[in-house]
C-alpha positions in Angstrom: -22.6 2.6 2.5 -20.9 -0.7 3.1 -21.3 -2.4 6.5 -18.3 -1.7 8.7 -16.7 -4.7 10.2 -14.4 -5.2 13.2 -12.0 -7.9 14.2 -14.5 -10.5 15.3 -16.9 -10.2 12.3 -16.9 -13.1 9.8 -16.9 -13.7 6.1 -16.5 -16.6 3.8 -13.7 -16.4 1.1 -11.2 -18.5 -0.8 -8.7 -17.7 -3.6 -6.6 -20.4 -5.2 -5.4 -21.5 -8.7 -8.3 -23.8 -9.2 -11.0 -21.2 -8.9 -12.8 -20.0 -12.0 -11.8 -16.4 -11.6 -8.1 -16.9 -10.7 -6.0 -13.8 -11.6 -9.1 -11.9 -12.8 -8.6 -9.4 -10.0 -5.1 -8.6 -11.3 -6.3 -6.5 -14.3 -7.4 -2.9 -14.7 -6.3 -1.9 -11.2 -5.6 1.3 -9.4 -3.2 0.1 -6.7 -1.9 2.7 -4.4 1.6 1.9 -3.0 2.7 2.9 0.5 6.3 3.6 1.4 6.5 0.2 3.0 5.0 -1.4 -0.1 7.8 0.2 -2.2 10.6 -1.1 0.0 9.2 -4.6 0.1 8.8 -4.7 -3.7 12.1 -3.1 -4.6 13.9 -5.5 -2.3 12.1 -8.4 -3.7 13.1 -7.4 -7.2 16.7 -6.5 -6.1 16.3 -3.0 -7.4 17.0 0.5 -6.0 14.0 2.5 -5.0 14.8 4.9 -7.8 14.8 2.2 -10.5 11.7 0.6 -9.1 9.7 3.8 -9.0 10.8 4.7 -12.5 10.0 1.4 -14.0 6.9 0.3 -12.2 5.0 3.3 -10.8 3.4 6.6 -11.5 3.3 9.6 -9.1 0.6 12.2 -8.8 -0.7 14.6 -6.2 -3.6 13.4 -4.1 -6.7 15.5 -4.6 -7.8 15.4 -1.0 -4.4 15.5 0.7 -2.1 17.5 -1.6 0.6 14.9 -0.9 2.5 12.7 -3.4 0.6 9.5 -4.3 2.4 6.5 -5.8 0.4 3.9 -7.9 1.5 0.8 -9.6 1.8 1.1 -13.4 -0.2 -1.5 -15.3 0.9 -3.2 -18.5 -0.5 -2.0 -21.9 -3.1 -4.9 -21.8 -4.2 -3.7 -18.3 -2.7 -6.5 -16.3 -0.5 -6.1 -13.2 3.2 -6.3 -14.2 3.7 -9.0 -11.6 0.9 -11.4 -12.4 1.7 -14.7 -14.2 -0.4 -17.7 -15.2 0.5 -19.3 -11.9 -0.5 -16.2 -9.9 1.5 -13.3 -8.3 5.2 -13.4 -8.9 5.9 -11.2 -5.9 3.3 -12.9 -3.6 5.4 -12.9 -0.3 5.9 -9.1 -0.8 2.7 -8.2 -2.4 1.2 -4.7 -1.7 -1.1 -3.9 1.2 -4.3 -3.7 -0.9 -3.6 -7.1 -2.4 -3.0 -8.6 1.0 -6.2 -7.2 2.4 -8.4 -8.2 -0.6 -11.3 -8.8 -0.4 -11.2 -6.4 2.5 -10.5 -2.7 2.5 -9.5 -0.8 5.7 -10.6 2.6 7.0 -9.7 4.4 10.2 -12.3 6.3 12.2 -11.2 8.0 15.4 -8.0 5.9 15.5 -10.1 2.7 15.3 -9.6 0.2 12.5 -12.7 -0.9 10.5 -13.0 -3.0 7.4 -15.5 -3.6 4.7 -15.9 -6.2 2.0 -15.1 -5.4 -1.6 -17.5 -7.4 -3.8 -16.7 -7.5 -7.5 -18.8 -9.2 -10.1 -15.9 -11.4 -11.4 -14.9 -12.7 -8.0 -16.2 -16.3 -7.2 -14.2 -16.5 -3.9 -17.2 -15.7 -1.7 -19.0 -18.9 -2.8 -16.5 -21.3 -1.3 -13.7 -21.7 1.3 -13.6 -21.4 5.0 -15.3 -18.8 7.2 -12.8 -16.3 8.5 -13.0 -13.6 11.2 -11.4 -10.3 10.2 -8.6 -10.9 12.6 -7.9 -14.4 11.3 -7.7 -13.0 7.7 -5.3 -10.2 8.7 -3.0 -12.7 10.5 -3.1 -15.2 7.7 -2.3 -12.6 5.1 0.5 -10.9 7.1 -1.3 -7.6 7.1 -0.5 -6.3 10.6 3.1 -5.2 9.9 1.9 -3.4 6.8 -0.8 -1.6 8.7 1.6 -0.6 11.4 4.0 0.9 8.9 1.3 2.5 6.9 -0.1 4.2 10.0 3.2 6.1 10.3 2.4 7.8 7.0 -0.9 9.0 8.4 1.2 11.3 10.6 2.3 13.2 7.5 -1.3 13.8 6.5 -2.0 15.1 10.0 1.1 17.4 9.8 0.1 18.7 6.4 -3.5 19.4 7.6 -2.1 21.4 10.5 -0.2 23.7 8.1 -3.6 24.8 6.5 -1.9 25.7 3.2 -0.9 24.1 0.0 2.5 22.5 -0.3 5.2 24.0 -2.5 6.5 21.9 -5.4 9.8 21.6 -3.5 8.1 20.3 -0.4 6.2 17.7 -2.4 9.5 16.6 -4.0 11.1 16.3 -0.6 8.3 14.3 0.8 8.4 11.9 -2.2 12.1 11.6 -1.7 12.1 11.0 2.0 9.2 8.6 2.0 9.4 6.7 -1.3 12.7 7.1 -2.9 14.9 6.3 0.1 17.9 5.1 -1.9 18.1 8.6 -3.5 17.4 10.2 -0.1 20.5 8.3 1.2 22.6 10.3 -1.2 21.9 13.5 0.7 21.1 12.3 4.2 22.6 9.9 6.7 20.0 7.2 6.9 20.0 3.9 8.8 21.1 1.0 6.6 17.9 -0.9 7.3 15.1 0.2 4.9 12.3 0.1 7.5 14.3 2.3 9.9 15.1 4.6 6.9 11.5 5.0 6.1 10.7 5.8 9.8 13.5 8.3 9.7 12.2 9.9 6.6 8.6 10.1 7.9 9.8 11.6 11.2 11.9 14.2 9.3 8.9 15.2 7.2 6.6 15.5 10.2 8.9 17.2 12.6 11.1 19.3 10.4 9.7 19.9 6.9 6.1 20.4 7.8 6.5 22.4 11.0 
């Protein structure tokens, strides 16, 4: 079991183009995308959510939750579709897990904890400054992602309260309301702002679909 860290705990880490392992962490990945990740990436790429999901993602049903799970689709050679020789081409809008790295987040009794993901290829722990967890989260712009991602946790709680498996139609509706918001707009009156639209979709799932 990894040591669980809180906001004041420290670690040393650096990642930059001059480091020996640069871009090595962008291959053979299983990157889960949250609804907020999707709207940030599709906006960055100037695509509709429908086109982005079709071209860059896969959807499956989570084993533990029974809810739709969206993952980033890797290229045939195993690399992330957004990595270049110079690094990440969508860096300002990179997904939550990429922002957090080398940390991972878990929630226990509504309290945030983090642990360090140590991979053999990563040399970033051997150099750079010493960060507190909070400093790293601030530097990487993680907080707004965490806040939005916590909203999706309400769907997990609502589903667990049902104490039954979801129907195929319910799964499709959750996927539509939370991930494919541009297609959802075709059948529902959503706010123009994508963030507000996601909040609307999650609220609809929690308070209407799964009640």
